[in-house]
C-alpha positions as CSV (number, residue, x, y, z in Angstrom):
1,M,4.1,-4.4,7.6
2,S,6.8,-6.8,6.8
3,I,6.7,-10.6,6.8
4,L,10.0,-10.7,8.8
5,S,8.3,-8.9,11.6
6,T,6.0,-11.9,11.8
7,L,8.3,-14.7,11.0
8,K,11.6,-15.2,12.8
9,L,13.1,-17.5,10.2
10,G,16.1,-19.7,10.8
11,K,15.1,-20.5,14.5
12,S,12.1,-21.4,16.4
13,W,9.8,-18.4,16.1
14,T,6.8,-16.8,17.8
15,C,3.9,-15.4,15.9
16,N,1.3,-13.7,18.0
17,Q,0.1,-11.4,15.3
18,V,-2.3,-11.7,12.4
19,I,-1.4,-10.3,9.1
20,G,-4.0,-8.2,7.5
21,G,-2.1,-6.3,4.8
22,S,0.8,-3.9,4.7
23,S,2.2,-1.0,5.7
24,H,3.2,-0.3,6.8
25,N,4.6,-2.9,6.5
26,A,2.3,-6.2,4.7
27,G,2.9,-9.9,4.8
28,I,1.4,-13.3,4.9
29,I,2.2,-16.1,7.2
30,A,3.9,-18.9,5.3
31,E,1.6,-21.6,4.1
32,K,4.0,-24.3,5.4
33,W,5.7,-24.7,8.6
34,M,9.4,-23.9,8.3
35,C,12.1,-23.9,11.0
36,C,15.7,-24.4,9.8
37,D,17.6,-22.6,7.2
38,I,17.8,-25.6,4.8
39,C,14.1,-26.1,4.9
40,V,13.4,-22.4,4.4
41,E,15.8,-22.4,1.5
42,E,14.0,-25.3,-0.1
43,N,10.6,-23.9,1.0
44,K,9.3,-27.2,2.4
45,V,8.0,-28.6,5.6
46,C,10.9,-29.0,8.1
47,K,11.6,-32.6,8.9
48,C,14.5,-32.0,11.2
49,G,12.5,-32.8,14.3
50,C,12.7,-29.3,15.7
51,K,9.9,-27.5,17.6
52,I,8.1,-24.5,16.2
53,V,5.5,-22.2,17.7
54,D,2.3,-21.5,15.8
55,E,0.1,-18.4,15.8
56,R,-1.7,-19.5,19.0
57,L,1.6,-20.0,20.9
58,K,1.2,-23.7,20.8
59,V,4.1,-25.9,20.0
60,A,3.8,-28.4,17.2
61,E,6.4,-31.2,16.9
62,I,7.1,-32.7,13.6
63,D,7.5,-36.4,13.6
64,K,9.6,-38.5,11.2
65,D,6.7,-38.6,8.7
66,G,6.5,-34.8,8.6
67,N,3.2,-34.6,10.4
68,L,2.5,-31.9,13.0
69,D,1.7,-33.1,16.5
70,D,-0.1,-30.5,18.7
71,R,0.2,-32.4,22.0
72,Y,3.2,-30.5,23.2
73,H,2.9,-27.1,24.8
74,V,5.9,-25.1,25.9
75,K,6.6,-21.4,26.5
76,A,7.6,-19.3,23.5
77,D,11.2,-18.3,23.4
78,S,10.4,-14.7,22.7
79,S,9.9,-12.3,25.7
80,F,6.9,-10.1,26.0
81,L,9.0,-7.0,25.6
82,H,10.6,-8.4,22.4
83,S,7.2,-9.3,21.0
84,V,5.8,-5.8,21.7
85,I,8.8,-4.1,20.0
86,N,8.4,-6.3,17.0
87,M,4.7,-5.7,16.7
88,C,5.1,-1.9,17.1
89,G,7.8,-2.0,14.4
90,M,5.3,-3.8,12.2
91,L,2.7,-1.1,12.5
92,I,5.0,2.0,12.6
93,G,5.9,2.9,9.1
94,L,5.0,5.2,6.3
95,G,1.8,6.4,8.0
96,Q,3.6,8.3,10.7
97,L,4.9,10.8,8.1
98,S,1.4,11.9,7.2
99,T,-0.3,12.1,10.6
100,P,0.7,15.8,11.3
101,Y,-0.7,16.7,7.8
102,A,-3.8,14.7,8.4
103,L,-4.4,16.4,11.8
104,E,-3.9,19.9,10.4
105,N,-6.3,19.2,7.5
106,G,-8.9,17.4,9.6
107,G,-8.7,19.6,12.7
108,W,-7.7,18.5,16.2
109,A,-11.0,16.8,16.8
110,S,-10.0,14.4,14.0
111,A,-7.6,12.9,16.5
112,F,-10.6,11.1,18.0
113,L,-11.0,9.4,14.6
114,L,-7.4,8.3,14.6
115,V,-7.8,6.8,18.1
116,G,-11.1,5.3,17.2
117,L,-9.7,3.6,14.1
118,G,-6.9,2.2,16.2
119,V,-9.4,0.8,18.7
120,A,-11.4,-0.7,15.8
121,C,-8.4,-2.4,14.4
122,A,-7.4,-3.7,17.8
123,Y,-10.9,-5.2,18.1
124,T,-10.9,-6.8,14.6
125,S,-7.4,-8.3,15.3
126,H,-9.1,-10.0,18.3
127,L,-11.8,-11.3,15.9
128,L,-9.2,-12.7,13.5
129,G,-7.4,-14.3,16.4
130,K,-10.6,-16.1,17.4
131,C,-11.1,-17.3,13.8
132,L,-7.5,-18.7,13.8
133,K,-8.0,-20.4,17.1
134,G,-11.3,-21.9,16.0
135,N,-9.8,-23.8,13.1
136,I,-6.4,-25.4,13.4
137,K,-6.1,-25.5,9.6
138,S,-6.3,-21.7,9.3
139,K,-2.8,-20.1,9.4
140,N,-3.4,-16.7,7.9
141,Y,-5.8,-14.1,6.6
142,T,-6.6,-15.8,3.3
143,D,-7.3,-19.1,5.2
144,I,-9.9,-17.3,7.2
145,G,-11.4,-15.9,4.0
146,Q,-11.7,-19.4,2.6
147,E,-13.2,-20.8,5.8
148,A,-15.9,-18.0,5.6
149,F,-16.7,-17.9,1.9
150,G,-14.8,-20.7,0.3
151,T,-12.6,-20.1,-2.7
152,K,-14.2,-16.7,-3.4
153,G,-13.2,-15.6,0.1
154,R,-9.6,-16.6,-0.4
155,V,-9.4,-14.9,-3.7
156,I,-10.9,-11.6,-2.4
157,A,-8.6,-11.6,0.7
158,A,-5.5,-12.4,-1.3
159,T,-6.3,-9.8,-4.0
160,L,-6.8,-7.1,-1.3
161,I,-3.6,-8.0,0.4
162,Y,-1.5,-7.9,-2.7
163,L,-3.1,-4.7,-3.9
164,E,-2.3,-3.0,-0.7
165,I,1.3,-4.2,-0.9
166,F,1.6,-2.8,-4.4
167,M,0.0,0.5,-3.6
168,A,2.0,0.9,-0.3
169,L,5.3,0.3,-2.2
170,V,4.2,3.0,-4.7
171,S,3.8,5.4,-1.7
172,Y,7.2,4.3,-0.3
173,T,8.8,5.1,-3.6
174,I,7.2,8.5,-3.8
175,A,8.5,9.3,-0.3
176,L,11.9,8.1,-1.4
177,N,11.8,10.4,-4.4
178,D,10.6,13.4,-2.4
179,N,13.2,13.0,0.4
180,L,16.1,12.3,-1.8
181,A,15.6,15.7,-3.4
182,R,16.1,17.2,0.1
183,V,19.0,15.0,1.1
184,F,21.0,15.9,-2.0
185,S,19.7,19.4,-2.4
186,G,23.2,20.7,-3.2
187,L,24.0,18.1,-5.8
188,H,24.0,19.0,-9.4
189,L,23.0,16.1,-11.6
190,N,22.1,16.4,-15.2
191,V,22.2,13.7,-17.8
192,P,21.4,15.3,-21.2
193,W,19.9,12.1,-22.8
194,I,17.7,11.2,-19.9
195,H,14.6,13.4,-19.4
196,L,14.4,13.0,-15.7
197,S,14.9,15.4,-12.8
198,K,17.7,15.0,-10.3
199,A,15.4,13.5,-7.7
200,Q,14.0,11.0,-10.3
201,I,17.5,9.9,-11.4
202,L,18.5,9.4,-7.7
203,T,15.3,7.4,-7.1
204,V,16.0,5.1,-10.1
205,I,19.5,4.5,-8.7
206,A,18.2,3.8,-5.2
207,V,15.7,1.3,-6.5
208,L,18.3,-0.4,-8.7
209,V,20.5,-0.7,-5.6
210,A,17.7,-2.4,-3.7
211,L,16.7,-4.6,-6.6
212,P,19.1,-7.5,-5.9
213,S,17.6,-8.1,-2.5
214,L,14.5,-9.4,-4.3
215,W,16.5,-12.3,-5.7
216,L,17.5,-13.7,-2.3
217,R,15.8,-17.0,-1.9
218,N,16.7,-17.6,1.8
219,L,14.3,-15.3,3.6
220,S,16.3,-15.5,6.8
221,S,19.1,-13.6,5.1
222,I,17.0,-10.4,4.9
223,S,15.6,-10.6,8.4
224,F,18.0,-7.8,9.5
225,L,16.0,-5.4,7.2
226,S,13.0,-5.7,9.6
227,T,15.2,-4.4,12.5
228,A,16.5,-1.7,10.3
229,G,13.0,-0.6,9.4
230,I,12.0,-0.3,13.0
231,L,15.1,1.7,13.8
232,M,14.5,4.1,10.9
233,S,10.9,4.7,12.0
234,M,11.9,5.4,15.6
235,L,14.6,7.8,14.4
236,I,12.0,9.9,12.5
237,F,9.8,10.2,15.6
238,I,12.8,11.1,17.8
239,S,14.0,13.7,15.4
240,V,10.6,15.5,15.3
241,A,10.4,15.3,19.1
242,C,13.9,16.8,19.4
243,I,13.0,19.7,17.1
244,A,9.8,20.3,19.1
245,A,11.7,20.3,22.4
246,F,15.0,21.9,21.7
247,A,15.0,23.7,18.3
248,S,14.2,27.4,18.0
249,V,11.1,26.7,15.8
250,E,7.9,28.6,16.4
251,S,5.5,26.0,17.7
252,N,2.4,28.0,18.6
253,H,0.4,27.5,15.4
254,S,-3.3,27.0,16.1
255,I,-4.9,23.8,14.9
256,P,-8.5,24.2,13.7
257,V,-11.2,22.3,15.6
258,L,-12.7,20.4,12.7
259,K,-12.6,20.6,8.9
260,L,-15.5,18.3,8.1
261,N,-15.1,18.5,4.3
262,N,-11.5,17.0,4.7
263,I,-12.5,14.1,6.9
264,P,-13.2,11.6,4.1
265,E,-9.6,11.9,2.7
266,V,-8.0,12.3,6.2
267,S,-9.7,9.0,7.3
268,G,-7.8,7.2,4.5
269,L,-4.5,8.5,5.8
270,Y,-5.4,7.5,9.4
271,I,-6.5,4.0,8.5
272,F,-3.4,3.3,6.5
273,S,-1.4,3.9,9.6
274,F,-3.1,0.9,11.2
275,A,-3.1,-1.3,8.1
276,G,-2.1,-4.4,9.9
277,H,-3.4,-6.7,12.7
278,I,-1.6,-7.7,15.8
279,V,-3.0,-9.4,18.9
280,S,-1.5,-7.1,21.4
281,I,-3.4,-4.2,23.1
282,V,-0.1,-2.9,24.5
283,S,1.4,-2.5,21.0
284,F,-1.7,-0.9,19.6
285,S,-1.8,1.5,22.6
286,L,1.9,2.5,22.2
287,V,1.6,3.0,18.4
288,T,-1.6,5.0,18.8
289,M,0.0,7.3,21.4
290,L,3.0,7.7,19.1
291,Y,0.9,8.6,16.1
292,T,-1.2,11.0,18.1
293,S,1.7,12.8,19.8
294,L,3.6,13.0,16.5
295,A,0.5,14.5,14.8
296,F,0.0,17.2,17.4
297,M,3.8,18.0,17.5
298,G,4.0,18.4,13.7
299,A,0.8,20.4,13.4
300,K,1.8,22.8,16.2
301,L,5.3,23.2,14.8
302,F,4.4,24.0,11.2
303,G,0.7,24.8,11.2
304,Q,-0.8,25.2,7.7
305,G,2.6,24.9,6.1
306,V,3.0,21.3,7.3
307,S,3.8,19.0,4.4
308,S,2.2,15.7,3.7
309,Q,5.5,14.2,4.9
310,I,6.6,15.8,8.1
311,T,10.3,15.4,7.1
312,L,9.8,17.9,4.2
313,S,8.7,20.6,6.7
314,M,11.6,20.3,9.1
315,P,14.3,23.1,9.0
316,R,17.0,21.9,6.6
317,H,20.0,23.1,8.6
318,L,19.3,21.1,11.7
319,V,21.1,17.8,12.4
320,A,17.8,16.2,13.5
321,T,16.3,17.0,10.1
322,K,19.2,15.4,8.3
323,I,18.8,12.3,10.4
324,A,15.1,12.2,9.7
325,L,15.6,12.6,6.0
326,W,18.1,9.9,5.8
327,A,15.9,7.6,7.9
328,T,13.0,8.3,5.5
329,V,15.2,7.6,2.5
330,L,16.6,4.3,3.9
331,T,13.1,3.0,5.1
332,P,11.9,2.2,1.5
333,M,15.2,0.5,0.8
334,T,14.5,-1.9,3.7
335,K,10.9,-2.5,2.6
336,Y,11.1,-3.8,-0.9
337,A,12.4,-7.3,-0.2
338,L,10.3,-7.7,2.9
339,E,7.1,-6.6,1.3
340,F,7.7,-8.9,-1.7
341,A,8.3,-11.9,0.5
342,P,4.6,-12.9,0.7
343,I,4.4,-12.8,-3.1
344,A,7.6,-14.8,-3.4
345,L,6.3,-17.4,-1.0
346,Q,3.0,-17.7,-2.9
347,L,4.9,-18.1,-6.2
348,E,6.9,-21.0,-4.6
349,H,3.6,-22.9,-4.2
350,V,2.6,-22.3,-7.8
351,F,5.9,-23.6,-9.3
352,P,5.8,-27.2,-10.3
353,S,7.7,-29.6,-8.0
354,T,9.9,-30.6,-11.0
355,M,11.3,-27.0,-11.4
356,S,15.0,-26.7,-10.5
357,S,16.2,-24.4,-7.7
358,K,18.0,-22.1,-10.2
359,M,14.9,-21.8,-12.4
360,R,12.8,-21.0,-9.3
361,M,15.2,-18.3,-8.3
362,L,15.3,-16.9,-11.9
363,T,11.5,-16.9,-12.3
364,R,10.8,-15.4,-8.9
365,G,13.5,-12.8,-9.2
366,S,12.4,-11.8,-12.7
367,I,8.8,-11.4,-11.6
368,G,9.8,-9.4,-8.5
369,S,12.1,-7.2,-10.6
370,F,9.4,-6.5,-13.1
371,L,6.9,-5.6,-10.4
372,L,9.4,-3.3,-8.7
373,L,10.3,-1.5,-11.9
374,G,6.5,-1.0,-12.6
375,I,6.1,0.4,-9.1
376,L,9.1,2.8,-9.8
377,G,7.5,4.0,-13.1
378,L,4.1,4.5,-11.4
379,A,5.6,6.4,-8.5
380,L,7.6,8.8,-10.8
381,S,4.5,9.3,-12.9
382,V,2.1,10.0,-10.0
383,P,4.3,11.8,-7.3
384,Y,1.4,12.8,-5.0
385,F,2.2,11.2,-1.7
386,E,-0.8,12.2,0.3
387,H,-3.4,11.3,-2.3
388,V,-1.9,7.9,-3.2
389,L,-1.6,7.1,0.6
390,G,-5.2,8.3,1.2
391,L,-6.5,6.3,-1.7
392,T,-4.6,3.2,-0.5
393,G,-6.1,3.6,3.0
394,S,-9.7,4.2,1.7
395,L,-9.7,1.7,-1.1
396,V,-7.9,-1.2,0.4
397,S,-6.7,-0.8,4.0
398,V,-10.1,-0.1,5.6
399,S,-11.5,-3.3,3.9
400,I,-8.6,-5.5,5.1
401,S,-8.4,-4.0,8.6
402,I,-12.1,-3.4,9.5
403,V,-14.7,-4.6,7.1
404,F,-13.7,-8.1,6.2
405,P,-12.5,-9.2,9.6
406,C,-16.0,-8.4,10.9
407,V,-17.7,-10.1,7.9
408,F,-15.5,-13.2,8.2
409,Y,-16.2,-13.5,11.9
410,I,-20.0,-13.0,11.5
411,K,-20.1,-15.7,8.8
412,I,-18.0,-18.2,10.7
413,Y,-19.6,-17.7,14.2
414,R,-23.1,-16.5,13.2
415,S,-24.8,-19.1,15.4
416,Q,-22.6,-18.4,18.4
417,I,-22.3,-14.7,18.8
418,S,-24.7,-12.6,20.8
419,K,-27.0,-9.9,19.5
420,P,-25.0,-7.0,20.9
421,T,-21.8,-8.4,19.4
422,L,-23.6,-8.9,16.1
423,A,-24.8,-5.3,16.2
424,L,-21.3,-4.0,17.0
425,N,-19.8,-5.9,14.0
426,L,-22.6,-4.7,11.7
427,I,-22.0,-1.1,12.8
428,L,-18.2,-1.5,12.1
429,V,-18.9,-3.0,8.7
430,T,-21.3,-0.2,7.8
431,T,-18.9,2.5,9.0
432,G,-16.0,0.9,7.2
433,V,-17.9,0.6,3.9
434,L,-19.0,4.3,4.1
435,L,-15.4,5.4,4.9
436,S,-14.2,3.3,2.0
437,I,-16.6,4.6,-0.5
438,V,-16.5,8.3,0.4
439,G,-12.8,8.3,1.1
440,T,-12.0,6.6,-2.3
441,I,-14.2,9.1,-4.2
442,Y,-12.5,12.1,-2.4
443,S,-9.0,10.8,-2.8
444,T,-9.5,9.9,-6.4
445,K,-10.8,13.4,-7.2
446,S,-7.9,15.0,-5.3
447,L,-5.4,12.9,-7.2
448,A,-7.0,13.7,-10.5
449,K,-6.9,17.4,-9.8
450,S,-3.2,17.2,-8.7
451,M,-2.4,15.3,-11.9
452,Q,-4.2,17.9,-14.0
453,R,-2.3,20.8,-12.3
454,G,1.0,18.9,-12.7
455,H,0.4,18.3,-16.5
456,S,-0.6,22.0,-17.0
457,T,2.6,23.1,-15.2
């Protein structure tokens, strides 16, 4: 997920979604209210007297002293359709590439797990919305963690969010590397003094091209990347659908009913696809239908030969394939600055008030560049997309999206919730913990085996 899917900076903005982590896009709602470009640039509370909309669609008006007044209630300036599109764009991302692979390896019955996880995330997003509504001081996921468990809760929530951002960007970079090799399959590139493959050299170049976007201080200047990311994701889905409908590709491969031994790792791939929270049943329904249909299309088209990234299985000579490959290559390029935005905002709060604007930009840009280069190095060293993605889902995403929302809600509203509701939340917590433990073990073992085979080769 991307922060710019949540914040429409530079104007009055609507936020009817709760940030839980990334994918697929990950982000955190800004700690301070911001509404005009100047105030965003300086990262301070806007004192321009403009109106802004908070997460609960209330309007707060800032008086001359910079205090928020919650007495005013007006309609948000974002239409329902626009909000649904934005929220779908927030969820749809890297996860859609792996759903056909996950369905083929888990069996068609595992589609019920995909839908079930989507329903669970929709429910937990409702719980987080209630937690936000119950405390006007809570503005984001980490605030809810603090309300539930104090400083420890905030630290745990923030750690999980940033860890998911980091691991998701590693997966994005692996996808970039894999698909660049297909896009430039006919290119001969050999640098004698650099011991890297053609795909690795192209990946390094692509990351270096995206690197300057991390230095932009005015977040509204990168808001277009959010729209670009949504467009790229939709192009991938449309390309697969066109091949299924119009291309002369054999599409009668049988899908096994259930491969129970693969479910632990498959669950990590599925949960990563929903690694975000939005308070919109319509958006969750649309995204779940898209994931499910794409999973069945890809599995039927390519059968056991389906790759962990559907784009790598598509016939190279087709125009639709080329469009999908380029969309997959460009998606990570739109994600780096957006995914680093939460970290950049948090850094702004750590900097001393006496630090100059130039020094802030230099420090923040240097830290972002260092992290991105570290991500690049890790992605080139561990180029196993499905295992890294499954590990991210099992280790982090399930905790952010299912376990902790239920735990936070139980802790905050323990005296007010009914016994059936308490039982439901405890079942979700138990299920989430089991999926996390078993999935992490299986994904780690699979990753270790792949690395051993890679080294021996």
